[in-house]
N, C-alpha and C positions, 0 to 999 in steps of 0.2 A: 431446249424445249421442256425437258423435265423440270428445270429450275423455274421457268416461268409458271408452269402449272402448279408447282409446289407453293410459289409466292401467292398465286391467286387463291389457293385453297387455305391460306393461313388465316384462321378464323380470329375474331376479336378475343375469344376466350384464350386461344393459344398465345396471342400477343400479350394479353394480361399476365399469363403464366410466365412468359419470358421476362417481362418487366419485373414481376414478383421475384423470380429467380435471381435477377441482377441485384435487386435491393437486398435479398438475403445473402448473396455473395459479399456485398459491401459490408453487411453486418458482421459476417464471419471474419472478414479481414480485420475488423476492429476488435473482435472478441479478445478479452484480456486472458493471458495464459497463466496468470498468477505467479510468474517467476520472481518478480521483484518483491511481491508481498511475502513470499516464502523466504527470499534472501534476507530481507531486513527483519522479518519476523523471527527467524532463527538466530540472526546476529544479536539482536537486542535481547532475545530470550537468554542466549548463552551468556552474554556479557552481564546482564542484570543478576543471573544466578551466580556467576563467578565472582562478581563484586560482593554479593551477599555473603558467600562463604569466606572470602578473603577478609572481609570486614568483621564478621560475627564470629567465625571459628578460628581463623588464623591471626586475626588482629593486625593484619599488614597495613603499614602506613601508605602503601602504594596500591591500595585496592582499586582505585579509580583508573589505573593504567590499562585495565582490561579493555577499556572503551577505545583504545588505539586501534583495535580490530575493525572498528567501523570505517576507518580511513581506507583499509584494504577493500572493504565492501564498496565504498564509494568510488574508488578507482575502477573496480570491476564493473560497476554500474555504468560508468561513462562509456567504456568500451562496448558493453552489452547494448546500450541504447543506440550507439553509432551503428553497430552491426544490424540491429533491428530496423533502424531507419532506412538503411540501404536495401533490406529485403522487403520493406513494406510496399505493397501495391496500391492500397486504398487507405487514405487518411481522412476520416470523417470529422465533422465538426465536433461531435461528442469526444473523440479521442484527443483533439486539440484542447478542449476545455479541461479534460481530466489531466492533461499534461501541465496546464497552467495551475491547476489546483495544487499539484505536488510541488511545482516551483515555488508557489507562495508558502507552502508548508516549510520547505527547506530554508527560505529566507527568514521566516518567523522563528525557526529553530535556532539559527545563529543569533537573531536579535534577542530572543529569550535568554540564551546563555550569556550574552554580553550584558544585558540589563540586570539579570539576577546577580551576576558576579560583581558588577560595579556598584549597584545600589544597595545590595544586602550584605556585601562583605562576607564575613565568615558564616553568616546565617543563611546563605543562599541555599544550602542543601536541604533546609526544612521545607522549602516550597518548590525546589527544582523538580522533583518527581511529580507532585501533583500538577504543576504547571505543564510539564511535558505530557502527562497523561491527558490533560484537557486538550492540549494541542494535537496529539495523535488522533483524537476523535474527529477533528475537523476534516482532514482529507479523506479519512476512512468513510465517514458518513456521507460526504459530498460525492465521493466516487461511487458509493453504493446507489445513490440517487441517480447519478448520470448513467451508470451501467444497468440500473434497475435490478440490482442484486442485493437481495435482502440480508444475507449474512454480513456483508460490509456495513449496511445500515445499522444492524443490531451491534456489530463490533464497535462502531463509532459511539453508539449510546453507552455501551459497556465501558468504554474508556472514560467517558464523562462521569459515570457513577463511581468508577474506581478512583478517579481524581479527587472526588469529594471524600471518599473513605480514606484516602491517603493523607489528607489534611490532619486526620486524628490518629495517625499511625506512626510509630517511631521510624526514623529514617531507614534503618537497615531493613525493616519489614516492608517499607515502601518499594524496595527493589523486588520483593516477591510479588507485590501487586503489579509491578511493571511487567514481570514475566507472565503473569496471568493475562494481562491486557494483550500481550503479543499473541497468545494462544487464541483468544477469542476474536481479536481484531484483524490479524494478519495471517497467522499460520493456518487456522482452520479455513477461513475464506480462500486463502491461497490455494490450498488443495482442492477445494470445491471448484474454484475458477479453472484450475488445471484440468479437472475431470470434465467440466463443461466444455472447455476449449477443444479437448481431444474428441469429445463426442460430436461437437458441431462441425469440426474440420476434418472428420474422417471421410 
């Protein structure tokens, strides 16, 4: 009896409020927590700085070996994404598009490395960092557009500007530009995304 009365008194305004609440819930499920931005931001930041010191200060012939650390991060990311997919309750169209953007980015990273290494030979290092900086800007900028998150948009633009500067910068100092790019494109936006995620999902 009480249930019927409650249903009959459910006004259009209340119905709209429920629909709005459901939409907001779906949005919150999609909210990016910034974890992978921080993971890769810090990994690339540490590797680029470590390579700079090994190359410029210690003159180590194996300075590039520090990038092997990225394979550990890649393996961790696979397990992390599998775990998150199992926990995910709502997967929106926007989240799928963002996922494909980063898949394209990874494919292009491998293609860039292959093409630079095969076509430029020993001169690949002169354009490797500028090329990767330009490439980093693509998924960062597009993710910012999809998520409507300005720090990522600005971070992507920052990567493109740094890629131009890197063309006129000695190779070892290009590594410092790479670390700067990580701060503005992935690390700072990553922390801001984490803060926003916690605030929205409290």
